[in-house]
DRENDO-1510 file (C-alpha; in Angstrom, 1 decimal, always signed):
<recs>
REC; n; res; u; v; w
REC; 1; MET; +63.7; +154.0; -7.8 .
REC; 2; PRO; +61.4; +151.1; -7.3 .
REC; 3; LEU; +60.0; +151.0; -3.8 .
REC; 4; ARG; +58.9; +148.1; -1.6 .
REC; 5; ILE; +56.7; +149.0; +1.3 .
REC; 6; GLU; +57.6; +147.0; +4.4 .
REC; 7; ARG; +54.9; +148.2; +6.8 .
REC; 8; PHE; +53.0; +151.1; +8.1 .
REC; 9; GLY; +53.6; +152.9; +11.4 .
REC; 10; CYS; +52.8; +156.2; +13.3 .
REC; 11; PHE; +54.5; +158.8; +15.4 .
REC; 12; GLY; +53.1; +161.9; +17.2 .
REC; 13; LYS; +50.3; +163.0; +19.4 .
REC; 14; LEU; +46.5; +162.6; +19.5 .
REC; 15; PRO; +44.0; +163.6; +22.1 .
REC; 16; VAL; +43.4; +160.0; +23.1 .
REC; 17; SER; +46.7; +160.0; +25.0 .
REC; 18; ARG; +48.9; +162.4; +27.1 .
REC; 19; GLU; +52.0; +160.6; +25.7 .
REC; 20; PHE; +53.7; +160.1; +22.3 .
REC; 21; LEU; +52.1; +157.5; +20.2 .
REC; 22; VAL; +55.0; +155.7; +18.6 .
REC; 23; ASP; +55.1; +152.4; +16.6 .
REC; 24; ASP; +58.6; +150.8; +16.5 .
REC; 25; PRO; +60.4; +153.6; +18.5 .
REC; 26; ARG; +63.9; +152.1; +18.1 .
REC; 27; ARG; +63.7; +152.1; +14.3 .
REC; 28; LEU; +62.2; +155.6; +14.3 .
REC; 29; SER; +65.0; +156.8; +16.6 .
REC; 30; GLU; +67.6; +155.3; +14.2 .
REC; 31; SER; +66.1; +157.3; +11.3 .
REC; 32; GLY; +66.5; +160.6; +13.2 .
REC; 33; PHE; +63.1; +161.8; +12.1 .
REC; 34; ASP; +61.6; +162.0; +15.6 .
REC; 35; ARG; +64.6; +164.0; +16.9 .
REC; 36; TRP; +64.4; +166.4; +14.0 .
REC; 37; VAL; +60.7; +167.1; +14.6 .
REC; 38; GLY; +61.2; +167.5; +18.4 .
REC; 39; GLU; +64.2; +169.8; +18.0 .
REC; 40; GLY; +62.5; +171.8; +15.2 .
REC; 41; LEU; +59.3; +172.3; +17.2 .
REC; 42; GLY; +61.3; +173.6; +20.2 .
REC; 43; LEU; +63.4; +176.0; +18.0 .
REC; 44; ALA; +60.2; +177.2; +16.3 .
REC; 45; LYS; +58.6; +178.0; +19.6 .
REC; 46; ALA; +61.7; +180.1; +20.5 .
REC; 47; ARG; +61.8; +181.8; +17.1 .
REC; 48; PHE; +58.1; +182.7; +16.7 .
REC; 49; GLY; +57.3; +183.3; +20.4 .
REC; 50; PRO; +53.5; +184.0; +20.9 .
REC; 51; ARG; +52.9; +183.1; +17.2 .
REC; 52; ALA; +54.2; +179.6; +17.5 .
REC; 53; ASP; +51.1; +178.0; +19.1 .
REC; 54; ARG; +48.9; +179.3; +16.3 .
REC; 55; LEU; +51.3; +178.3; +13.6 .
REC; 56; VAL; +51.6; +174.7; +14.9 .
REC; 57; ALA; +47.8; +174.5; +15.4 .
REC; 58; GLU; +47.4; +175.5; +11.7 .
REC; 59; PHE; +50.1; +173.1; +10.6 .
REC; 60; PRO; +49.3; +172.2; +6.9 .
REC; 61; ALA; +49.3; +168.6; +5.9 .
REC; 62; TRP; +52.7; +167.6; +4.4 .
REC; 63; ARG; +53.9; +164.4; +2.7 .
REC; 64; PHE; +57.5; +163.5; +2.7 .
REC; 65; LEU; +60.3; +161.1; +1.9 .
REC; 66; TRP; +63.1; +160.9; +4.5 .
REC; 67; SER; +66.3; +159.0; +3.8 .
REC; 68; SER; +67.1; +156.6; +6.7 .
REC; 69; GLY; +70.3; +155.4; +5.1 .
REC; 70; ARG; +71.3; +152.2; +3.4 .
REC; 71; GLY; +68.5; +152.3; +0.8 .
REC; 72; SER; +65.8; +152.8; +3.4 .
REC; 73; TRP; +63.3; +155.6; +3.1 .
REC; 74; LEU; +60.5; +156.8; +5.4 .
REC; 75; HIS; +57.4; +158.1; +3.6 .
REC; 76; GLY; +54.9; +160.0; +5.7 .
REC; 77; LEU; +51.7; +162.0; +5.9 .
REC; 78; MET; +52.1; +164.5; +8.6 .
REC; 79; VAL; +49.3; +166.6; +10.1 .
REC; 80; ALA; +48.6; +168.9; +13.0 .
REC; 81; GLY; +48.1; +167.1; +16.3 .
REC; 82; GLU; +47.9; +167.5; +20.1 .
REC; 83; ASP; +47.8; +165.3; +23.1 .
REC; 84; GLY; +45.2; +164.9; +25.8 .
REC; 85; ALA; +46.7; +167.8; +27.8 .
REC; 86; GLY; +46.5; +170.1; +24.8 .
REC; 87; ARG; +50.3; +170.1; +24.0 .
REC; 88; ARG; +50.7; +170.5; +20.3 .
REC; 89; HIS; +52.9; +168.1; +18.2 .
REC; 90; PRO; +52.3; +166.8; +14.7 .
REC; 91; PHE; +51.0; +163.4; +14.1 .
REC; 92; THR; +52.3; +161.3; +11.2 .
REC; 93; ILE; +51.3; +158.1; +9.4 .
REC; 94; LEU; +54.4; +156.4; +8.3 .
REC; 95; ALA; +55.3; +153.9; +5.6 .
REC; 96; TRP; +58.7; +152.2; +5.9 .
REC; 97; CYS; +60.2; +151.7; +2.4 .
REC; 98; GLU; +63.1; +149.9; +0.8 .
REC; 99; ALA; +64.4; +151.3; -2.4 .
REC; 100; GLN; +66.7; +150.3; -5.2 .
REC; 101; GLY; +68.2; +153.1; -7.2 .
REC; 102; PRO; +68.0; +156.9; -7.2 .
REC; 103; LEU; +65.0; +159.1; -6.5 .
REC; 104; THR; +63.1; +160.4; -9.6 .
REC; 105; GLY; +59.8; +162.2; -10.3 .
REC; 106; ALA; +58.2; +158.9; -11.2 .
REC; 107; THR; +59.2; +157.5; -7.7 .
REC; 108; LEU; +57.5; +160.5; -6.1 .
REC; 109; LEU; +54.4; +160.3; -8.1 .
REC; 110; SER; +54.1; +156.5; -7.5 .
REC; 111; LEU; +53.6; +157.3; -3.8 .
REC; 112; ASP; +50.1; +158.6; -4.6 .
REC; 113; ASP; +49.2; +154.9; -4.7 .
REC; 114; LEU; +49.6; +154.9; -0.9 .
REC; 115; LEU; +47.7; +158.1; -0.2 .
REC; 116; PRO; +44.2; +156.5; +0.1 .
REC; 117; SER; +45.5; +153.9; +2.6 .
REC; 118; MET; +47.4; +156.5; +4.6 .
REC; 119; ARG; +44.4; +158.8; +4.8 .
REC; 120; ARG; +42.2; +155.9; +5.9 .
REC; 121; LEU; +44.7; +155.0; +8.6 .
REC; 122; LEU; +44.9; +158.6; +9.8 .
REC; 123; GLU; +41.1; +158.8; +10.2 .
REC; 124; ALA; +41.1; +155.4; +12.1 .
REC; 125; CYS; +43.8; +156.6; +14.4 .
REC; 126; ARG; +41.9; +159.8; +15.1 .
REC; 127; ASN; +38.8; +157.8; +16.0 .
REC; 128; ALA; +40.6; +155.3; +18.2 .
REC; 129; ALA; +39.3; +155.0; +21.8 .
REC; 130; THR; +42.6; +154.1; +23.4 .
REC; 131; PRO; +46.4; +154.5; +22.7 .
REC; 132; ALA; +46.7; +150.7; +22.2 .
REC; 133; GLU; +44.0; +150.9; +19.6 .
REC; 134; VAL; +45.9; +153.6; +17.7 .
REC; 135; LEU; +49.0; +151.3; +17.5 .
REC; 136; ASP; +46.9; +148.3; +16.5 .
REC; 137; VAL; +45.4; +150.3; +13.6 .
REC; 138; VAL; +48.8; +150.7; +11.9 .
REC; 139; ARG; +50.4; +147.4; +13.1 .
REC; 140; ARG; +47.5; +145.3; +11.6 .
REC; 141; GLU; +47.5; +147.1; +8.3 .
REC; 142; PRO; +49.0; +144.7; +5.7 .
REC; 143; ALA; +51.9; +145.9; +3.6 .
REC; 144; PRO; +50.5; +147.1; +0.2 .
REC; 145; ALA; +51.7; +146.1; -3.2 .
REC; 146; PRO; +54.8; +148.1; -4.5 .
REC; 147; PRO; +53.8; +151.4; -6.0 .
REC; 148; ASP; +53.5; +151.3; -9.8 .
REC; 149; GLU; +56.5; +153.4; -10.7 .
REC; 150; ARG; +56.4; +152.5; -14.4 .
REC; 151; GLY; +52.7; +153.5; -14.7 .
REC; 152; SER; +53.4; +156.7; -12.7 .
REC; 153; GLY; +56.3; +157.5; -15.0 .
REC; 154; ALA; +54.1; +157.2; -18.1 .
REC; 155; SER; +51.4; +159.3; -16.4 .
REC; 156; LEU; +54.0; +162.0; -15.5 .
REC; 157; ASP; +55.3; +162.0; -19.1 .
REC; 158; ARG; +51.7; +162.6; -20.4 .
REC; 159; TRP; +51.1; +165.4; -18.0 .
REC; 160; LEU; +54.4; +167.1; -18.8 .
REC; 161; ARG; +53.6; +167.0; -22.6 .
REC; 162; ALA; +50.1; +168.2; -22.1 .
REC; 163; THR; +50.8; +171.1; -19.7 .
REC; 164; ARG; +51.7; +174.4; -21.1 .
REC; 165; ALA; +54.5; +176.1; -19.1 .
REC; 166; GLU; +52.6; +179.4; -19.1 .
REC; 167; GLU; +49.6; +177.7; -17.3 .
REC; 168; PHE; +51.9; +176.0; -14.8 .
REC; 169; TRP; +53.6; +179.3; -13.9 .
REC; 170; THR; +50.3; +181.1; -13.6 .
REC; 171; ALA; +49.0; +178.5; -11.2 .
REC; 172; ALA; +52.3; +178.4; -9.2 .
REC; 173; LEU; +53.2; +182.1; -9.0 .
REC; 174; GLY; +49.9; +183.8; -9.6 .
REC; 175; ASP; +50.9; +185.4; -12.9 .
REC; 176; ALA; +52.5; +184.5; -16.2 .
REC; 177; ASP; +55.2; +187.1; -16.1 .
REC; 178; ALA; +58.3; +185.8; -17.8 .
REC; 179; ALA; +60.5; +187.8; -15.4 .
REC; 180; SER; +59.1; +185.8; -12.4 .
REC; 181; ARG; +59.9; +182.5; -14.1 .
REC; 182; ARG; +63.4; +183.7; -14.8 .
REC; 183; VAL; +63.9; +184.4; -11.2 .
REC; 184; VAL; +62.9; +180.9; -10.1 .
REC; 185; LEU; +64.9; +179.2; -12.8 .
REC; 186; SER; +68.0; +181.3; -12.4 .
REC; 187; ASN; +67.9; +180.6; -8.6 .
REC; 188; LEU; +67.6; +176.9; -9.4 .
REC; 189; GLU; +70.6; +177.0; -11.8 .
REC; 190; GLU; +72.7; +179.0; -9.3 .
REC; 191; SER; +71.8; +176.7; -6.4 .
REC; 192; ALA; +72.5; +173.5; -8.3 .
REC; 193; ALA; +75.7; +174.6; -10.1 .
REC; 194; PRO; +78.2; +174.0; -7.2 .
REC; 195; LEU; +76.8; +170.5; -6.8 .
REC; 196; ARG; +76.6; +169.5; -10.5 .
REC; 197; GLY; +78.2; +166.0; -11.0 .
REC; 198; ARG; +79.0; +165.6; -7.4 .
REC; 199; ASP; +77.3; +163.8; -4.5 .
REC; 200; PRO; +75.1; +166.5; -3.1 .
REC; 201; SER; +74.5; +164.7; +0.2 .
REC; 202; GLY; +77.2; +166.9; +1.9 .
REC; 203; ALA; +75.3; +170.1; +1.2 .
REC; 204; ARG; +73.6; +171.5; +4.3 .
REC; 205; TYR; +71.1; +173.8; +2.6 .
REC; 206; GLY; +67.7; +173.2; +1.0 .
REC; 207; LEU; +65.6; +174.6; -1.7 .
REC; 208; SER; +61.9; +175.7; -1.7 .
REC; 209; LEU; +60.2; +175.5; -5.1 .
REC; 210; PRO; +56.7; +176.8; -5.9 .
REC; 211; LEU; +53.8; +174.4; -6.6 .
REC; 212; PRO; +50.4; +175.2; -8.1 .
REC; 213; VAL; +47.5; +175.7; -5.7 .
REC; 214; SER; +44.0; +174.4; -6.0 .
REC; 215; GLY; +42.5; +177.9; -5.5 .
REC; 216; ALA; +44.5; +179.4; -8.4 .
REC; 217; ASP; +43.0; +180.3; -11.7 .
REC; 218; HIS; +44.2; +177.3; -13.6 .
REC; 219; ALA; +41.1; +175.7; -14.9 .
REC; 220; THR; +42.9; +174.7; -18.1 .
REC; 221; LEU; +46.0; +173.3; -16.3 .
REC; 222; ALA; +46.4; +169.6; -17.2 .
REC; 223; THR; +46.2; +168.3; -13.7 .
REC; 224; PRO; +44.7; +165.0; -12.6 .
REC; 225; ASP; +40.9; +164.9; -11.9 .
REC; 226; ALA; +41.6; +164.9; -8.1 .
REC; 227; PHE; +44.0; +167.8; -7.6 .
REC; 228; THR; +47.3; +166.7; -6.1 .
REC; 229; THR; +50.6; +168.6; -5.7 .
REC; 230; THR; +52.6; +165.4; -6.3 .
REC; 231; THR; +52.6; +165.7; -10.1 .
REC; 232; PRO; +54.1; +169.2; -10.2 .
REC; 233; ALA; +56.5; +168.2; -7.3 .
REC; 234; ALA; +57.6; +165.3; -9.5 .
REC; 235; PHE; +58.3; +167.7; -12.3 .
REC; 236; TRP; +60.5; +169.9; -10.0 .
REC; 237; LEU; +62.4; +166.8; -8.7 .
REC; 238; ASP; +63.3; +165.8; -12.3 .
REC; 239; MET; +64.2; +169.4; -13.1 .
REC; 240; LEU; +66.6; +169.4; -10.1 .
REC; 241; ASN; +68.0; +166.0; -11.0 .
REC; 242; ARG; +68.7; +167.4; -14.5 .
REC; 243; GLU; +70.5; +170.5; -13.1 .
REC; 244; LEU; +72.5; +168.3; -10.8 .
REC; 245; GLY; +73.5; +165.9; -13.5 .
REC; 246; ARG; +72.5; +163.0; -11.3 .
REC; 247; PRO; +69.4; +161.9; -9.3 .
REC; 248; LEU; +69.1; +162.4; -5.6 .
REC; 249; GLU; +70.0; +159.4; -3.4 .
REC; 250; ALA; +69.7; +160.8; +0.1 .
REC; 251; GLY; +68.3; +163.8; +2.1 .
REC; 252; ALA; +64.6; +164.6; +2.5 .
REC; 253; ILE; +61.8; +165.9; +0.4 .
REC; 254; PHE; +58.6; +167.5; +1.7 .
REC; 255; TRP; +55.6; +168.6; -0.4 .
REC; 256; ARG; +52.2; +169.9; +0.6 .
REC; 257; ALA; +49.6; +167.1; +0.8 .
REC; 258; ASP; +47.1; +169.4; -1.1 .
REC; 259; GLY; +47.1; +172.7; -2.9 .
REC; 260; ALA; +44.7; +174.5; -0.5 .
REC; 261; GLY; +45.6; +178.1; +0.4 .
REC; 262; LEU; +47.4; +180.9; -1.3 .
REC; 263; SER; +50.7; +179.1; -1.9 .
REC; 264; ALA; +52.3; +175.6; -1.7 .
REC; 265; ASP; +55.9; +174.6; -1.9 .
REC; 266; LEU; +58.2; +171.6; -2.4 .
REC; 267; LEU; +61.1; +171.5; +0.0 .
REC; 268; VAL; +64.2; +169.6; -1.0 .
REC; 269; PHE; +67.1; +169.0; +1.5 .
REC; 270; PHE; +70.2; +167.4; +0.0 .
REC; 271; SER; +71.2; +166.0; +3.4 .
REC; 272; ARG; +69.3; +165.4; +6.7 .
REC; 273; PRO; +67.6; +168.7; +7.5 .
REC; 274; SER; +68.6; +170.7; +10.5 .
REC; 275; GLY; +66.4; +171.7; +13.4 .
REC; 276; PRO; +66.0; +175.4; +12.3 .
REC; 277; GLN; +64.9; +174.3; +8.8 .
REC; 278; TRP; +61.8; +172.7; +10.4 .
REC; 279; ALA; +60.3; +176.2; +10.6 .
REC; 280; ALA; +59.7; +176.2; +6.9 .
REC; 281; LEU; +57.0; +173.6; +7.4 .
REC; 282; ILE; +54.8; +176.0; +9.5 .
REC; 283; ASP; +55.8; +179.4; +8.0 .
REC; 284; PRO; +56.3; +179.7; +4.2 .
REC; 285; ASP; +57.7; +183.3; +4.7 .
REC; 286; VAL; +60.4; +182.3; +7.3 .
REC; 287; GLU; +63.9; +183.7; +6.5 .
REC; 288; LEU; +66.5; +180.9; +6.8 .
REC; 289; GLU; +70.1; +181.2; +5.6 .
REC; 290; SER; +70.1; +177.5; +4.9 .
REC; 291; LEU; +67.0; +177.5; +2.7 .
REC; 292; SER; +66.9; +179.1; -0.7 .
REC; 293; VAL; +63.3; +180.2; -1.7 .
REC; 294; LEU; +63.5; +180.1; -5.5 .
REC; 295; LYS; +60.6; +182.4; -6.2 .
REC; 296; ARG; +62.3; +185.3; -4.2 .
REC; 297; HIS; +64.2; +188.0; -6.0 .
REC; 298; TYR; +67.6; +187.9; -4.3 .
REC; 299; PRO; +69.9; +190.9; -4.7 .
REC; 300; GLY; +72.2; +190.8; -7.7 .
REC; 301; PHE; +69.8; +188.9; -10.1 .
REC; 302; THR; +69.9; +189.9; -13.7 .
REC; 303; ARG; +68.4; +188.4; -16.8 .
REC; 304; GLU; +71.8; +187.4; -18.1 .
REC; 305; GLN; +72.4; +185.1; -15.2 .
REC; 306; LEU; +69.9; +182.6; -16.7 .
REC; 307; SER; +71.7; +180.2; -19.1 .
REC; 308; PRO; +71.0; +180.8; -22.8 .
REC; 309; ALA; +69.4; +177.4; -23.1 .
REC; 310; MET; +67.0; +178.0; -20.3 .
REC; 311; THR; +66.3; +181.5; -21.5 .
REC; 312; GLY; +65.1; +180.0; -24.8 .
REC; 313; ARG; +62.7; +177.7; -23.0 .
REC; 314; VAL; +61.3; +180.4; -20.7 .
REC; 315; SER; +60.7; +182.8; -23.6 .
REC; 316; ARG; +58.7; +180.4; -25.8 .
REC; 317; PRO; +55.0; +181.1; -25.4 .
REC; 318; ASP; +54.1; +177.6; -26.6 .
REC; 319; ALA; +56.5; +175.7; -24.4 .
REC; 320; ARG; +55.4; +172.6; -22.6 .
REC; 321; LEU; +56.9; +171.5; -19.3 .
REC; 322; SER; +58.4; +168.5; -21.2 .
REC; 323; ASP; +60.5; +171.0; -23.1 .
REC; 324; TYR; +62.2; +172.1; -19.9 .
REC; 325; LEU; +63.3; +168.5; -19.3 .
REC; 326; ASP; +64.2; +167.3; -22.7 .
REC; 327; GLY; +66.3; +170.3; -23.6 .
REC; 328; LYS; +64.2; +171.3; -26.7 .
REC; 329; GLU; +65.4; +174.6; -28.1 .
REC; 330; THR; +63.7; +177.3; -30.0 .
</recs>
């Protein structure tokens, strides 16, 4: 899905102002993203009670792609924020995108081309002396060249062929136990099966998939020199597209901006996420009926539930991640 970046923007709160800092509020409202964050934050405060303030204060940095409809996508870098009165609300650097075609792993990985600019804009906004200066920072930033999806696709392919599946699972799950892998992949197959070959945008649930973390023991994992969760997130997106029998064309995808901490996740929503689902951004252990956490052992799981083809891939000690995608058998 080649992307054209129209312009940068921002939304959220910083100490320089007691009000929301919003660039192009009309367009943002049409996307629904601002309403989702506001509703989700309010519901999270009700759900978590006294814990809510700490969870929002420790909000991990997330990157995301949000479908705005009609081929428009909103890419963002979202971090913890608060206004001049100490009221907590995330702050987001936005990139308005136009797309042609479906969403693939190469598309996701190509967004890393924008990350240095978005981090620089975030720092400049944080250092701004006035609210007007914050808005000027993003409005004056020229639109970048389109992300290199072809080059990202080639880079992703090399990473998939170089990365041993056992090393990936150890970094993502903390162990190389084949049973843990079978749980994740069986849950993936079970979640995707009802949507296979259909337009998944009517599904109201989401999936949480495990990502490697930078603190894990994965010194031999074939990751880029600068650790990023985008490459493994791209692998999972292509795996999901494979199970669905068609690429995603709508919904929203969130992945941790870095792999710091004990765990990291990729969140995929087939349609626009609901307010309650926002809680998954601040609490990875939250229980939501509308979010399937694929690394959890749900009641009723048996080894036989994993398809024979996938069982063969999981059982191979020498398997590469590329084997999971190209259907290579034992």
